[in-house]
Backbone atoms as SQL, in Angstrom:
CREATE TABLE atoms (id INTEGER PRIMARY KEY, chain TEXT, resi INTEGER, resn TEXT, atom TEXT, x REAL, y REAL, z REAL);
INSERT INTO atoms VALUES
  (1, 'A', 1, 'MET', 'N', 20.606, 33.737, -31.781),
  (2, 'A', 1, 'MET', 'CA', 21.217, 34.038, -30.960),
  (3, 'A', 1, 'MET', 'C', 21.988, 35.155, -31.235),
  (4, 'A', 2, 'ASN', 'N', 21.546, 35.717, -32.602),
  (5, 'A', 2, 'ASN', 'CA', 22.261, 36.752, -32.714),
  (6, 'A', 2, 'ASN', 'C', 24.075, 37.509, -32.715),
  (7, 'A', 3, 'VAL', 'N', 24.527, 36.153, -33.663),
  (8, 'A', 3, 'VAL', 'CA', 25.844, 36.299, -33.760),
  (9, 'A', 3, 'VAL', 'C', 26.315, 36.373, -34.962),
  (10, 'A', 4, 'LYS', 'N', 27.506, 36.997, -35.435),
  (11, 'A', 4, 'LYS', 'CA', 27.304, 37.062, -36.607),
  (12, 'A', 4, 'LYS', 'C', 28.803, 36.557, -36.601),
  (13, 'A', 5, 'ILE', 'N', 29.429, 35.342, -37.712),
  (14, 'A', 5, 'ILE', 'CA', 30.111, 35.065, -38.455),
  (15, 'A', 5, 'ILE', 'C', 30.769, 35.257, -39.164),
  (16, 'A', 6, 'HIS', 'N', 32.503, 35.274, -38.393),
  (17, 'A', 6, 'HIS', 'CA', 33.278, 36.194, -39.271),
  (18, 'A', 6, 'HIS', 'C', 34.598, 35.294, -40.085),
  (19, 'A', 7, 'ASP', 'N', 34.313, 34.036, -39.692),
  (20, 'A', 7, 'ASP', 'CA', 35.651, 33.274, -40.439),
  (21, 'A', 7, 'ASP', 'C', 34.760, 31.486, -40.102),
  (22, 'A', 8, 'PHE', 'N', 34.549, 30.799, -41.236),
  (23, 'A', 8, 'PHE', 'CA', 34.727, 29.277, -41.321),
  (24, 'A', 8, 'PHE', 'C', 35.520, 28.697, -41.679),
  (25, 'A', 9, 'GLY', 'N', 35.602, 27.342, -41.270),
  (26, 'A', 9, 'GLY', 'CA', 36.887, 26.883, -41.746),
  (27, 'A', 9, 'GLY', 'C', 36.479, 24.692, -41.137),
  (28, 'A', 10, 'VAL', 'N', 37.194, 24.186, -41.974),
  (29, 'A', 10, 'VAL', 'CA', 36.917, 22.892, -41.868),
  (30, 'A', 10, 'VAL', 'C', 38.137, 22.354, -41.994),
  (31, 'A', 11, 'LYS', 'N', 38.863, 21.667, -41.133),
  (32, 'A', 11, 'LYS', 'CA', 40.130, 21.044, -40.379),
  (33, 'A', 11, 'LYS', 'C', 39.956, 19.047, -40.650),
  (34, 'A', 12, 'LYS', 'N', 40.837, 18.767, -41.472),
  (35, 'A', 12, 'LYS', 'CA', 41.148, 17.338, -40.223),
  (36, 'A', 12, 'LYS', 'C', 41.094, 17.100, -39.050),
  (37, 'A', 13, 'MET', 'N', 40.664, 16.866, -38.075),
  (38, 'A', 13, 'MET', 'CA', 40.933, 16.364, -36.763),
  (39, 'A', 13, 'MET', 'C', 41.232, 14.995, -36.287),
  (40, 'A', 14, 'LYS', 'N', 41.604, 15.099, -35.305),
  (41, 'A', 14, 'LYS', 'CA', 41.498, 13.813, -34.347),
  (42, 'A', 14, 'LYS', 'C', 40.881, 13.796, -33.325),
  (43, 'A', 15, 'THR', 'N', 40.343, 15.113, -32.679),
  (44, 'A', 15, 'THR', 'CA', 40.149, 14.789, -31.783),
  (45, 'A', 15, 'THR', 'C', 38.914, 15.938, -31.277),
  (46, 'A', 16, 'LYS', 'N', 39.089, 17.077, -31.528),
  (47, 'A', 16, 'LYS', 'CA', 38.116, 18.584, -31.748),
  (48, 'A', 16, 'LYS', 'C', 36.808, 17.881, -32.310),
  (49, 'A', 17, 'TRP', 'N', 35.457, 18.079, -32.489),
  (50, 'A', 17, 'TRP', 'CA', 34.574, 18.463, -33.302),
  (51, 'A', 17, 'TRP', 'C', 33.840, 20.160, -33.022),
  (52, 'A', 18, 'GLY', 'N', 34.790, 21.109, -32.878),
  (53, 'A', 18, 'GLY', 'CA', 34.069, 21.795, -32.350),
  (54, 'A', 18, 'GLY', 'C', 34.811, 22.783, -32.091),
  (55, 'A', 19, 'THR', 'N', 34.941, 24.533, -32.161),
  (56, 'A', 19, 'THR', 'CA', 35.506, 25.530, -31.370),
  (57, 'A', 19, 'THR', 'C', 34.314, 26.334, -31.246),
  (58, 'A', 20, 'CYS', 'N', 34.855, 27.314, -29.771),
  (59, 'A', 20, 'CYS', 'CA', 33.838, 27.853, -29.648),
  (60, 'A', 20, 'CYS', 'C', 34.973, 29.495, -28.967),
  (61, 'A', 21, 'LYS', 'N', 34.516, 30.371, -29.588),
  (62, 'A', 21, 'LYS', 'CA', 35.369, 31.097, -28.820),
  (63, 'A', 21, 'LYS', 'C', 34.756, 32.882, -28.156),
  (64, 'A', 22, 'VAL', 'N', 33.314, 32.404, -27.980),
  (65, 'A', 22, 'VAL', 'CA', 32.442, 33.110, -27.428),
  (66, 'A', 22, 'VAL', 'C', 32.406, 32.419, -25.898),
  (67, 'A', 23, 'GLU', 'N', 31.825, 31.122, -25.471),
  (68, 'A', 23, 'GLU', 'CA', 32.205, 30.646, -24.557),
  (69, 'A', 23, 'GLU', 'C', 33.118, 29.583, -24.620),
  (70, 'A', 24, 'ALA', 'N', 34.591, 30.132, -23.943),
  (71, 'A', 24, 'ALA', 'CA', 35.497, 29.283, -23.820),
  (72, 'A', 24, 'ALA', 'C', 35.647, 28.040, -23.571),
  (73, 'A', 25, 'THR', 'N', 34.523, 28.102, -21.519),
  (74, 'A', 25, 'THR', 'CA', 34.473, 27.083, -21.052),
  (75, 'A', 25, 'THR', 'C', 33.413, 26.521, -21.062),
  (76, 'A', 26, 'HIS', 'N', 33.038, 25.424, -20.351),
  (77, 'A', 26, 'HIS', 'CA', 31.702, 24.340, -20.781),
  (78, 'A', 26, 'HIS', 'C', 30.993, 24.947, -19.284),
  (79, 'A', 27, 'ASN', 'N', 31.318, 25.389, -18.638),
  (80, 'A', 27, 'ASN', 'CA', 30.555, 25.413, -17.972),
  (81, 'A', 27, 'ASN', 'C', 28.945, 25.525, -18.135),
  (82, 'A', 28, 'ALA', 'N', 28.087, 25.874, -16.819),
  (83, 'A', 28, 'ALA', 'CA', 26.208, 26.056, -16.954),
  (84, 'A', 28, 'ALA', 'C', 26.220, 26.703, -17.754),
  (85, 'A', 29, 'ARG', 'N', 26.568, 28.066, -18.495),
  (86, 'A', 29, 'ARG', 'CA', 25.960, 28.914, -19.055),
  (87, 'A', 29, 'ARG', 'C', 26.227, 28.621, -20.416),
  (88, 'A', 30, 'PHE', 'N', 27.399, 27.960, -20.984),
  (89, 'A', 30, 'PHE', 'CA', 27.321, 27.523, -22.259),
  (90, 'A', 30, 'PHE', 'C', 26.438, 25.948, -22.674),
  (91, 'A', 31, 'VAL', 'N', 26.148, 24.914, -21.449),
  (92, 'A', 31, 'VAL', 'CA', 25.403, 24.295, -21.598),
  (93, 'A', 31, 'VAL', 'C', 23.723, 24.028, -21.776),
  (94, 'A', 32, 'SER', 'N', 23.770, 24.844, -21.093),
  (95, 'A', 32, 'SER', 'CA', 22.347, 25.897, -20.996),
  (96, 'A', 32, 'SER', 'C', 22.129, 26.896, -22.795),
  (97, 'A', 33, 'LEU', 'N', 22.862, 27.698, -23.007),
  (98, 'A', 33, 'LEU', 'CA', 23.074, 28.168, -25.043),
  (99, 'A', 33, 'LEU', 'C', 22.461, 27.248, -25.537),
  (100, 'A', 34, 'MET', 'N', 23.619, 25.928, -25.413),
  (101, 'A', 34, 'MET', 'CA', 23.384, 24.653, -26.568),
  (102, 'A', 34, 'MET', 'C', 21.818, 24.022, -26.432),
  (103, 'A', 35, 'ASP', 'N', 21.878, 23.966, -24.935),
  (104, 'A', 35, 'ASP', 'CA', 20.262, 23.157, -24.342),
  (105, 'A', 35, 'ASP', 'C', 19.534, 24.277, -25.368),
  (106, 'A', 36, 'GLN', 'N', 19.308, 24.877, -25.453),
  (107, 'A', 36, 'GLN', 'CA', 18.680, 26.562, -25.714),
  (108, 'A', 36, 'GLN', 'C', 18.878, 26.730, -27.004),
  (109, 'A', 37, 'PHE', 'N', 19.633, 26.194, -28.514),
  (110, 'A', 37, 'PHE', 'CA', 19.925, 27.194, -29.316),
  (111, 'A', 37, 'PHE', 'C', 19.553, 25.500, -30.086),
  (112, 'A', 38, 'ILE', 'N', 20.284, 24.158, -29.951),
  (113, 'A', 38, 'ILE', 'CA', 20.048, 22.783, -30.262),
  (114, 'A', 38, 'ILE', 'C', 20.424, 21.943, -29.441),
  (115, 'A', 39, 'SER', 'N', 18.753, 21.702, -29.440),
  (116, 'A', 39, 'SER', 'CA', 18.378, 20.335, -28.352),
  (117, 'A', 39, 'SER', 'C', 18.965, 19.145, -28.398),
  (118, 'A', 40, 'LYS', 'N', 19.279, 18.978, -29.508),
  (119, 'A', 40, 'LYS', 'CA', 19.926, 17.406, -29.863),
  (120, 'A', 40, 'LYS', 'C', 21.914, 17.704, -29.516),
  (121, 'A', 41, 'TRP', 'N', 22.059, 18.409, -29.095),
  (122, 'A', 41, 'TRP', 'CA', 23.254, 18.431, -29.315),
  (123, 'A', 41, 'TRP', 'C', 24.686, 17.343, -28.777),
  (124, 'A', 42, 'LYS', 'N', 23.901, 17.025, -27.586),
  (125, 'A', 42, 'LYS', 'CA', 24.904, 16.023, -26.644),
  (126, 'A', 42, 'LYS', 'C', 24.429, 14.821, -27.797),
  (127, 'A', 43, 'TYR', 'N', 23.137, 14.813, -28.235),
  (128, 'A', 43, 'TYR', 'CA', 23.608, 13.604, -29.175),
  (129, 'A', 43, 'TYR', 'C', 24.421, 13.339, -30.454),
  (130, 'A', 44, 'TYR', 'N', 23.974, 14.792, -31.198),
  (131, 'A', 44, 'TYR', 'CA', 25.746, 14.703, -32.027),
  (132, 'A', 44, 'TYR', 'C', 27.016, 14.991, -31.674),
  (133, 'A', 45, 'ARG', 'N', 26.708, 14.976, -30.447),
  (134, 'A', 45, 'ARG', 'CA', 28.345, 15.085, -30.027),
  (135, 'A', 45, 'ARG', 'C', 28.694, 13.523, -30.083),
  (136, 'A', 46, 'ASP', 'N', 27.723, 13.260, -29.196),
  (137, 'A', 46, 'ASP', 'CA', 28.023, 11.495, -29.296),
  (138, 'A', 46, 'ASP', 'C', 28.276, 10.774, -30.582),
  (139, 'A', 47, 'GLU', 'N', 27.745, 11.244, -31.006),
  (140, 'A', 47, 'GLU', 'CA', 27.743, 10.103, -32.635),
  (141, 'A', 47, 'GLU', 'C', 29.163, 10.619, -33.325),
  (142, 'A', 48, 'LEU', 'N', 29.571, 12.172, -33.246),
  (143, 'A', 48, 'LEU', 'CA', 30.779, 12.328, -33.782),
  (144, 'A', 48, 'LEU', 'C', 32.372, 11.838, -32.894),
  (145, 'A', 49, 'ASN', 'N', 31.564, 11.922, -32.098),
  (146, 'A', 49, 'ASN', 'CA', 33.192, 10.897, -30.989),
  (147, 'A', 49, 'ASN', 'C', 32.926, 9.606, -31.102),
  (148, 'A', 50, 'ARG', 'N', 31.685, 8.593, -31.782),
  (149, 'A', 50, 'ARG', 'CA', 31.549, 7.483, -31.540),
  (150, 'A', 50, 'ARG', 'C', 32.262, 7.459, -32.877),
  (151, 'A', 51, 'LEU', 'N', 32.498, 7.931, -33.889),
  (152, 'A', 51, 'LEU', 'CA', 32.725, 7.275, -35.486),
  (153, 'A', 51, 'LEU', 'C', 34.749, 7.368, -35.185),
  (154, 'A', 52, 'PRO', 'N', 34.737, 6.631, -36.202),
  (155, 'A', 52, 'PRO', 'CA', 36.360, 6.221, -36.097),
  (156, 'A', 52, 'PRO', 'C', 37.040, 7.528, -36.501),
  (157, 'A', 53, 'VAL', 'N', 37.976, 7.505, -35.596),
  (158, 'A', 53, 'VAL', 'CA', 39.202, 8.907, -36.068),
  (159, 'A', 53, 'VAL', 'C', 39.971, 8.441, -37.258),
  (160, 'A', 54, 'CYS', 'N', 39.882, 7.260, -37.703),
  (161, 'A', 54, 'CYS', 'CA', 41.254, 7.160, -38.541),
  (162, 'A', 54, 'CYS', 'C', 40.467, 7.072, -40.077),
  (163, 'A', 55, 'TYR', 'N', 39.427, 7.033, -40.414),
  (164, 'A', 55, 'TYR', 'CA', 38.732, 7.523, -41.799),
  (165, 'A', 55, 'TYR', 'C', 38.932, 8.964, -42.118),
  (166, 'A', 56, 'GLU', 'N', 39.649, 8.843, -43.567),
  (167, 'A', 56, 'GLU', 'CA', 40.039, 10.330, -43.997),
  (168, 'A', 56, 'GLU', 'C', 39.891, 10.044, -45.981),
  (169, 'A', 57, 'ASP', 'N', 38.367, 9.848, -45.807),
  (170, 'A', 57, 'ASP', 'CA', 37.706, 9.759, -47.339),
  (171, 'A', 57, 'ASP', 'C', 37.398, 11.391, -47.839),
  (172, 'A', 58, 'TRP', 'N', 38.475, 12.292, -48.124),
  (173, 'A', 58, 'TRP', 'CA', 38.658, 13.466, -48.251),
  (174, 'A', 58, 'TRP', 'C', 38.381, 13.463, -49.601),
  (175, 'A', 59, 'ARG', 'N', 37.447, 14.081, -50.631),
  (176, 'A', 59, 'ARG', 'CA', 37.419, 13.792, -52.183),
  (177, 'A', 59, 'ARG', 'C', 36.946, 15.174, -52.079);
């Protein structure tokens, strides 16, 4: 992808599993890029969304 990351963080979130400032809308181009670079991204998204939002064991 040849993308440089300037900042990275982890936060407790209840609904979002990620954000993207490069392609803000999930249009066909975004989906194409995700398919190209992370072929199982829909599976990962679904698994993360399946998990309960109330689990908070942050050690």
